[in-house]
Structure formats: structure tokens, C-alpha cells
C-alpha positions as CSV (number, residue, x, y, z in Angstrom):
1,M,-31.7,-92.7,14.4
2,T,-34.9,-93.8,12.8
3,N,-36.2,-96.9,11.9
4,R,-36.2,-96.2,8.1
5,D,-37.7,-99.8,7.5
6,A,-40.8,-99.5,9.2
7,R,-43.9,-99.5,7.5
8,P,-45.7,-95.6,7.6
9,P,-49.3,-95.3,8.4
10,S,-51.9,-95.1,5.4
11,G,-52.0,-91.2,4.6
12,T,-48.3,-90.4,5.8
13,V,-46.2,-88.7,3.7
14,T,-42.7,-90.9,3.1
15,W,-39.6,-89.3,3.2
16,Q,-39.1,-91.2,0.0
17,A,-42.0,-89.9,-1.7
18,A,-40.7,-86.2,-0.2
19,W,-36.9,-86.9,-2.0
20,A,-38.5,-88.0,-5.3
21,R,-40.3,-84.4,-5.2
22,R,-37.6,-82.3,-4.2
23,I,-35.2,-83.6,-6.6
24,A,-37.8,-83.4,-9.3
25,R,-38.3,-79.7,-8.3
26,Q,-34.8,-78.8,-7.9
27,G,-34.1,-79.7,-11.5
28,L,-31.7,-82.7,-10.9
29,E,-34.3,-85.6,-12.5
30,T,-34.6,-83.7,-15.6
31,P,-32.5,-80.5,-16.0
32,G,-33.5,-77.5,-17.8
33,G,-34.1,-74.1,-17.6
34,T,-31.6,-70.9,-17.1
35,P,-29.2,-70.1,-14.4
36,A,-31.5,-67.5,-12.7
37,G,-34.5,-69.9,-13.0
38,V,-32.7,-73.2,-11.7
39,T,-30.8,-71.0,-9.0
40,G,-34.2,-69.8,-8.2
41,A,-35.2,-73.0,-7.8
42,M,-32.9,-74.3,-5.6
43,L,-33.2,-70.6,-3.5
44,G,-29.9,-69.7,-4.2
45,A,-26.4,-71.5,-5.0
46,H,-23.7,-71.3,-2.1
47,A,-20.9,-69.7,-3.8
48,Q,-18.8,-69.6,-0.7
49,V,-16.5,-71.6,-3.6
50,M,-17.3,-70.5,-6.4
51,S,-16.5,-73.4,-8.6
52,A,-18.8,-75.5,-6.6
53,A,-21.5,-73.1,-7.4
54,E,-20.9,-73.1,-11.3
55,L,-21.5,-76.8,-11.3
56,S,-24.3,-77.1,-9.1
57,V,-26.0,-74.4,-11.6
58,A,-25.3,-76.0,-14.8
59,L,-25.7,-79.0,-13.9
60,R,-29.6,-78.5,-13.4
61,V,-29.6,-76.0,-16.8
62,G,-29.0,-79.2,-18.4
63,G,-28.1,-79.3,-22.3
64,G,-25.0,-79.1,-22.3
65,A,-24.6,-75.9,-20.0
66,T,-21.1,-75.2,-18.6
67,R,-19.7,-73.0,-15.9
68,A,-19.2,-70.7,-18.9
69,D,-23.3,-69.9,-19.2
70,V,-23.2,-69.8,-15.3
71,R,-20.5,-67.1,-15.7
72,A,-22.3,-65.3,-18.6
73,A,-25.6,-64.8,-16.3
74,L,-23.5,-63.4,-13.4
75,W,-21.5,-60.8,-15.4
76,Q,-22.7,-60.5,-18.6
77,E,-26.7,-61.2,-18.9
78,R,-26.5,-59.9,-14.8
79,T,-29.4,-62.3,-14.2
80,L,-27.8,-63.5,-11.4
81,V,-26.0,-61.7,-8.4
82,K,-23.0,-62.8,-6.1
83,T,-23.8,-61.6,-2.7
84,Y,-24.4,-62.6,1.0
85,G,-27.7,-65.1,1.3
86,P,-29.1,-67.4,3.5
87,R,-26.9,-68.1,7.0
88,G,-24.7,-64.5,5.9
89,T,-22.9,-66.5,3.2
90,V,-21.5,-65.9,-0.3
91,H,-24.9,-66.9,-2.3
92,L,-25.6,-66.8,-6.3
93,L,-29.5,-65.1,-6.5
94,P,-31.5,-64.5,-9.2
95,A,-31.3,-60.8,-9.7
96,A,-35.0,-60.6,-10.1
97,D,-35.3,-62.0,-6.5
98,L,-33.3,-59.5,-5.0
99,P,-35.7,-56.8,-3.3
100,L,-37.5,-60.4,-2.2
101,W,-34.4,-62.0,-0.8
102,T,-32.8,-58.7,0.8
103,G,-36.2,-58.0,2.2
104,A,-36.4,-61.2,4.2
105,L,-33.0,-61.2,5.1
106,S,-33.2,-57.9,6.8
107,A,-35.6,-58.7,8.7
108,I,-34.4,-61.9,10.5
109,P,-33.9,-61.1,14.6
110,A,-30.2,-60.5,14.5
111,G,-28.0,-62.9,17.4
112,G,-26.1,-61.4,19.9
113,P,-23.3,-59.0,19.7
114,V,-20.2,-61.3,17.4
115,M,-17.6,-58.1,17.8
116,P,-16.1,-57.2,20.9
117,D,-15.8,-54.2,23.1
118,G,-13.7,-51.7,21.0
119,V,-14.3,-53.3,17.5
120,R,-17.5,-53.5,17.7
121,M,-19.9,-50.9,15.7
122,T,-22.7,-48.8,17.1
123,P,-25.9,-49.5,15.4
124,E,-25.7,-45.5,14.7
125,Q,-21.6,-46.2,12.7
126,T,-23.1,-48.7,10.8
127,D,-26.3,-46.9,9.3
128,E,-23.8,-44.1,8.9
129,V,-20.9,-47.3,6.8
130,V,-24.4,-48.3,5.1
131,A,-24.4,-45.3,3.7
132,A,-21.5,-44.3,3.0
133,I,-21.1,-47.6,1.0
134,R,-24.5,-46.5,-0.7
135,D,-22.8,-43.3,-1.8
136,A,-19.5,-45.0,-2.6
137,L,-20.5,-47.9,-5.3
138,G,-23.4,-45.3,-7.5
139,D,-23.1,-45.2,-10.8
140,G,-22.1,-48.6,-11.6
141,Q,-19.1,-48.7,-9.6
142,A,-16.7,-51.6,-9.1
143,L,-14.4,-51.3,-5.8
144,T,-11.9,-53.2,-4.4
145,V,-11.6,-53.7,-0.3
146,D,-9.1,-51.2,0.0
147,E,-10.7,-48.7,-3.1
148,L,-14.1,-49.1,-0.6
149,T,-12.6,-48.5,2.4
150,D,-10.8,-44.6,1.1
151,A,-13.8,-44.4,0.1
152,I,-16.1,-44.9,3.4
153,T,-13.3,-42.9,5.5
154,A,-13.4,-39.8,3.4
155,R,-17.3,-40.1,4.4
156,T,-17.2,-41.2,7.7
157,G,-13.7,-40.6,9.5
158,S,-10.7,-42.4,9.8
159,W,-12.7,-44.8,13.0
160,A,-14.0,-46.5,9.9
161,G,-11.0,-48.4,8.5
162,D,-9.0,-48.7,11.7
163,R,-7.5,-52.2,11.1
164,V,-8.8,-53.7,14.3
165,M,-11.1,-57.1,12.8
166,E,-9.4,-60.1,13.2
167,A,-9.2,-62.2,10.0
168,F,-7.6,-64.7,9.0
169,Q,-4.4,-64.0,10.5
170,D,-4.7,-60.2,9.2
171,K,-6.4,-57.3,10.7
172,W,-9.5,-56.0,8.4
173,P,-10.8,-52.3,8.9
174,R,-13.6,-51.4,11.1
175,W,-16.3,-51.5,8.4
176,R,-16.2,-54.6,6.9
177,Q,-18.4,-56.1,9.9
178,A,-21.1,-54.5,8.2
179,T,-21.0,-55.9,4.5
180,H,-23.7,-58.3,5.7
181,T,-26.0,-55.7,6.7
182,A,-25.5,-53.2,3.4
183,A,-25.7,-56.5,1.2
184,H,-28.9,-57.5,2.7
185,R,-30.1,-53.9,2.5
186,G,-29.5,-53.8,-1.2
187,V,-26.4,-51.6,-1.5
188,L,-23.2,-53.9,-1.9
189,A,-22.7,-57.2,-4.0
190,F,-19.3,-58.9,-5.2
191,G,-18.1,-56.9,-8.4
192,P,-16.1,-58.7,-10.9
193,V,-12.5,-59.9,-9.9
194,R,-10.6,-57.5,-10.5
195,G,-7.1,-59.4,-10.9
196,R,-7.0,-61.4,-8.1
197,R,-8.8,-58.9,-6.3
198,V,-12.4,-58.9,-5.1
199,T,-14.2,-56.4,-5.9
200,Y,-17.7,-54.5,-4.2
201,T,-20.5,-53.4,-6.3
202,S,-24.4,-52.0,-5.8
203,P,-27.6,-54.1,-6.8
204,D,-29.6,-51.0,-6.4
205,V,-32.5,-52.6,-5.3
206,T,-34.8,-51.7,-2.8
207,P,-35.8,-54.2,-0.2
208,L,-39.5,-55.5,0.2
209,P,-40.9,-55.2,3.4
210,G,-40.1,-57.9,5.9
211,P,-43.6,-59.2,6.7
212,A,-44.1,-59.7,2.8
213,A,-40.8,-60.8,1.9
214,L,-40.7,-63.7,5.0
215,E,-44.1,-65.4,4.1
216,E,-42.6,-65.3,0.3
217,V,-39.2,-67.2,1.6
218,V,-41.3,-69.6,3.9
219,L,-43.6,-70.7,0.8
220,R,-40.7,-70.7,-1.5
221,Y,-38.5,-73.0,1.1
222,L,-41.7,-75.7,1.9
223,R,-42.8,-75.8,-2.0
224,A,-38.8,-76.8,-2.4
225,Y,-38.0,-78.8,0.6
226,G,-41.1,-79.2,2.0
227,P,-42.2,-81.1,4.4
228,S,-40.2,-79.1,6.7
229,T,-40.3,-77.9,10.7
230,P,-39.9,-74.4,12.0
231,Q,-36.9,-75.8,13.5
232,W,-35.2,-77.0,10.5
233,F,-35.8,-73.8,8.3
234,A,-34.0,-72.1,11.0
235,R,-31.3,-74.3,10.5
236,W,-31.2,-73.4,7.0
237,L,-31.5,-69.7,7.9
238,A,-28.7,-70.0,10.7
239,A,-32.3,-67.6,12.3
240,P,-33.5,-68.3,16.2
241,K,-35.5,-71.5,16.5
242,G,-38.4,-69.6,18.5
243,W,-38.8,-67.0,15.6
244,A,-39.0,-69.4,13.3
245,A,-41.6,-71.4,15.0
246,R,-43.9,-68.4,15.7
247,L,-43.0,-67.0,12.5
248,F,-44.6,-70.7,11.0
249,A,-47.6,-70.9,13.2
250,E,-48.6,-67.1,11.9
251,Q,-48.3,-68.4,8.5
252,A,-50.3,-71.5,9.6
253,A,-52.8,-68.9,11.0
254,A,-53.0,-67.4,8.1
255,G,-53.9,-70.4,5.8
256,R,-50.8,-69.6,4.0
257,I,-48.8,-73.3,5.2
258,T,-50.5,-76.5,6.2
259,E,-49.1,-79.5,8.4
260,V,-49.0,-83.0,7.3
261,V,-47.9,-86.5,8.4
262,C,-44.5,-87.7,7.6
263,D,-42.6,-90.6,8.7
264,D,-41.3,-89.5,11.6
265,G,-44.8,-86.7,13.0
266,P,-45.8,-83.7,11.3
267,A,-44.2,-81.5,9.2
268,W,-45.6,-78.6,7.0
269,V,-46.5,-78.1,3.1
270,A,-47.4,-74.2,1.3
271,A,-51.4,-75.1,1.7
272,G,-52.6,-76.6,-1.6
273,D,-49.3,-78.3,-2.3
274,T,-49.6,-81.3,-0.3
275,A,-49.6,-84.2,-3.5
276,F,-47.0,-86.5,-3.1
277,D,-46.7,-89.5,-5.2
278,A,-46.8,-92.4,-2.7
279,G,-46.2,-95.1,-4.9
280,S,-42.3,-93.7,-5.6
281,G,-38.7,-93.3,-4.4
282,P,-36.1,-91.2,-6.2
283,R,-34.0,-93.1,-8.6
284,G,-30.4,-92.5,-10.2
285,V,-27.4,-91.4,-9.4
286,R,-25.9,-88.1,-8.9
287,L,-22.5,-86.3,-7.8
288,L,-23.2,-83.0,-5.7
289,P,-20.7,-80.7,-5.2
290,Y,-19.4,-78.9,-2.0
291,F,-22.3,-77.2,-0.4
292,D,-24.9,-78.1,-2.8
293,A,-28.5,-76.2,-2.1
294,Y,-29.9,-80.2,-1.7
295,T,-27.2,-81.1,0.5
296,I,-27.6,-78.5,2.8
297,A,-31.3,-77.8,3.3
298,A,-32.9,-81.8,2.8
299,Q,-34.0,-83.0,5.8
300,P,-34.1,-85.4,8.4
301,R,-30.6,-85.6,7.9
302,E,-30.5,-89.0,9.8
303,R,-32.3,-90.4,6.5
304,L,-30.3,-88.5,3.7
305,F,-27.2,-89.3,5.6
306,P,-27.7,-93.4,7.0
307,G,-25.6,-95.6,8.3
308,A,-22.0,-95.1,8.0
309,A,-22.3,-92.2,5.1
310,W,-23.3,-89.8,8.8
311,D,-19.7,-90.4,9.8
312,R,-17.8,-89.9,6.6
313,A,-20.1,-87.6,4.6
314,L,-20.9,-85.0,7.3
315,A,-18.3,-83.0,9.2
316,G,-19.0,-82.7,12.7
317,G,-22.9,-83.6,11.4
318,Q,-22.4,-80.5,9.2
319,A,-23.8,-81.0,5.5
320,G,-21.7,-79.3,2.4
321,N,-18.0,-79.6,3.3
322,Y,-17.6,-82.9,1.2
323,P,-19.2,-83.4,-2.4
324,V,-21.4,-86.3,-2.4
325,V,-23.3,-89.0,-4.3
326,L,-26.8,-89.7,-4.1
327,V,-28.0,-92.9,-5.3
328,D,-31.7,-92.7,-5.2
329,G,-32.3,-90.1,-2.9
330,T,-29.5,-90.9,-0.2
331,V,-25.8,-90.2,0.4
332,S,-23.9,-93.3,-0.5
333,G,-20.1,-92.0,-1.1
334,V,-18.0,-88.9,-1.3
335,W,-16.2,-87.5,-4.2
336,H,-13.3,-85.0,-5.4
337,Q,-11.9,-83.4,-8.3
338,R,-8.9,-82.9,-9.4
339,R,-7.4,-80.9,-12.7
340,S,-4.8,-81.0,-14.5
341,G,-4.7,-79.2,-18.1
342,R,-8.4,-80.3,-19.5
343,R,-8.1,-83.8,-17.8
344,V,-10.2,-83.4,-14.2
345,T,-10.0,-86.8,-12.4
346,V,-13.1,-87.6,-10.5
347,T,-12.2,-89.9,-7.6
348,V,-15.6,-91.5,-5.9
349,E,-15.2,-93.4,-2.6
350,P,-18.6,-95.3,-1.9
351,V,-19.7,-96.0,1.0
352,G,-22.1,-98.7,1.4
353,P,-23.2,-101.3,-1.4
354,A,-25.4,-99.3,-3.5
355,L,-21.8,-98.0,-6.0
356,A,-21.8,-101.6,-6.4
357,S,-24.0,-102.7,-9.6
358,P,-23.1,-102.2,-13.0
359,A,-26.2,-100.1,-13.8
360,A,-24.7,-98.2,-10.6
361,R,-21.1,-97.7,-11.9
362,E,-22.6,-96.7,-15.9
363,E,-25.0,-94.0,-14.2
364,L,-22.0,-93.0,-12.0
365,A,-19.6,-92.8,-15.1
366,A,-22.5,-90.9,-17.2
367,Q,-22.5,-88.2,-14.2
368,A,-18.1,-87.9,-13.8
369,E,-18.4,-86.9,-17.3
370,R,-21.3,-84.5,-17.2
371,V,-19.4,-83.0,-14.3
372,G,-15.9,-82.7,-17.0
373,E,-18.3,-81.2,-19.4
374,V,-19.6,-78.7,-17.1
375,L,-15.6,-77.3,-16.1
376,E,-15.0,-77.3,-19.8
377,G,-12.7,-80.5,-19.3
378,R,-12.5,-84.3,-20.2
379,A,-13.4,-86.1,-16.8
380,E,-11.6,-89.5,-16.1
381,L,-13.4,-91.5,-13.1
382,V,-11.3,-93.1,-10.3
383,V,-13.2,-95.4,-8.0
384,G,-11.3,-94.9,-4.7
385,E,-10.6,-93.7,-1.4
386,V,-11.1,-89.7,-1.4
387,T,-8.4,-88.7,0.9
388,V,-8.7,-85.0,1.1
389,G,-10.3,-83.7,4.2
390,P,-13.6,-81.4,4.1
391,H,-14.0,-78.8,2.0
392,A,-10.5,-79.3,0.6
């Protein structure tokens, strides 16, 4: 653990100043904008838990925005797309940015094989499945998994539908190992839920060339979450560290990124984006839901989760499994919400003394009220132990 109280050398970018800038650019200081705009500033909203994504986005939109506004942007206005984004996890991304994201994600080196022999598809079979998905989802089709399986096997052969993939005490058809690839090639995204069944549709986009797309993603990442390092960038993308180091070196050699000195050593920002307010740090209380983009991306993690927060608010070192309370930029508690009719009970468990003052409790109550508003309910704040486990 690093010493948060050590005085940094003159000219050093303090992490307090970095957090203040990040929070401002995330729309967490002064909410405002559209669902697509704030989602772009976040570099995507993690949507494995859809209600958490809706909360992440609406809190940043402000102005009384609710989950209904996020759903409208996704399903009616189509300014958002639900697809596989960074780390291969489900994200909301701005529709306008989808060529950028598909180009960049397709260019990240793949790791070793994750499927065993006899299950794993060959590169040629993967290409065949992706082509079948493109054809099946043409003309705005939205198909369930079973419908898409039938459509794929009709175009490729029965092998693509063999139920050989272990998944949640079940077996999935072989073709589903290509869903991420199909999404990253711009031929598959999530469609509206039909009853309780997931559907897939085609966003019909052409990915940007990989090198140009990666260059832009690096710059956007550093503007949103810089200063940062290649190692932190790799962790955020679930990409190889050596590849990220080479990518940063290329961007530095081209003059697109600049090294700065931080409390713990050198890190990188986008070229020309070196202004930080050295005399300020983030202020205020904020409730961030499961897998909020800020919680996932902000580094260094040991400073974001200081002291007892490290053990209480992380799950084996992984951020996002608990909704967190930020006080003046650092994690100072966990929380959980439970709905009963229109009542939304927001239970907050403080970690340390940061929430003890009357002013902090007043801000906390206002944040809980805003959570209830986003969820189209009436909030009831309870300060006490959060008894549910991670990702509950």
C-alpha cells in the first residue's frame, strides 16, 4: 500500500487532482447531457446487470432522468446499443461509436484457447458462423437464441448447433463461442427482450481499421481516466500487458500521448491534456452501482479503496461486485438497494468515519433520494450493515 499522506514533489500530478478531473469528466460532479453522450464519456456502461447500467447512466444525465430515459435511448431512439464491449462483457455503447469500438476490440490480440478440443471451433468455422449470423440477422431481424441456432445450422450444418459448451449447469450450442467475435465484427448485438427471452439483432456497422480505432480508444481512455499506465489500460480492456506497453510506446513515439509525474511515479495522459487543478480534490458523497465504469477504471486501486475499504468493498481484488459510496473521491462504504412496490430501500454500510458528519449524512440522503428517482420509486435510507454478498 502506498502512503497517501506523503507530500508530492512540486509539479507532480496528485491523485486527488486526477480524481477530481475524472469525476468532473464523468458527469458525476455536475450531471448533464444525453444518455448516449454520458455513456460515451464513461467509455461504455457495464450492462451485465441491466438495472445497474441504467442507474450508472441516468445518474450522470441528471435533470430528473430515470431508467425510462435510458431504455428509450436504447430501444426507441436507438442512440445506445447493448453489445459485448471492453473485457468481453455486456455494455451499453453509443450507437455512433460502434464502428470505433468494433474496430478496436477486433484488433486486441486474443489469448490462448478457452475451449477444449472437440468443442473449440476452427478459425474457418468461426468465419462461417459469423457469416451465417450476418445473413440471419439481416433486414432488422431480432431472433432468440433458439431461433438463431436454427438459422445458423441451416446455413452451416448441424455441427454449429451441437450442445457441447458447458454453461450454467446446461449445454450451449457450439456456435455461441463466436458471439463475442460476431459482436466485435459489427454483425451482432442484443435486441429487445421478448417476454423473458434474450434476442439478438444486427447493428449493421462496418468496423473502423484496427490501428486507427485503437489510437482513438487510447486517447479517449486517457482523457476519461488518465493519468494511467499501460498495465492499467490492459487491465481495463482485459488485454495482454506486453501488447498494451507496445501500443503506448507507439502512441508516445507519434506524439499522441505525454508522460507526467504522479504521486507514485510516471503515468500517461493524452498530448495537450496536462491541466490539473493542483489545489483541489473531489468533494461530495456519491452512490455508484454495481460495476460502475468509474469504479472499474479508476486507478491506482489501492488509493481508491484505502484501508478497510480494500477488504470490504472489493471481492478478491476485483472492483464492481459491490455498489460503493464515494466520499471526496475515495470509497468509504458499500450499499445495496431492495425494491418493494414503489419503495426502494437503500442500505448504506459506512467504512471508516467519512460518513459520520451531519453534512455527509445529508448528502447521502439526497443521493439515496436520487437513486429512488432514477428507479421510479420512493427511496428509504437505512444506515447499517449490508448483509448480502458480492454481486447479489
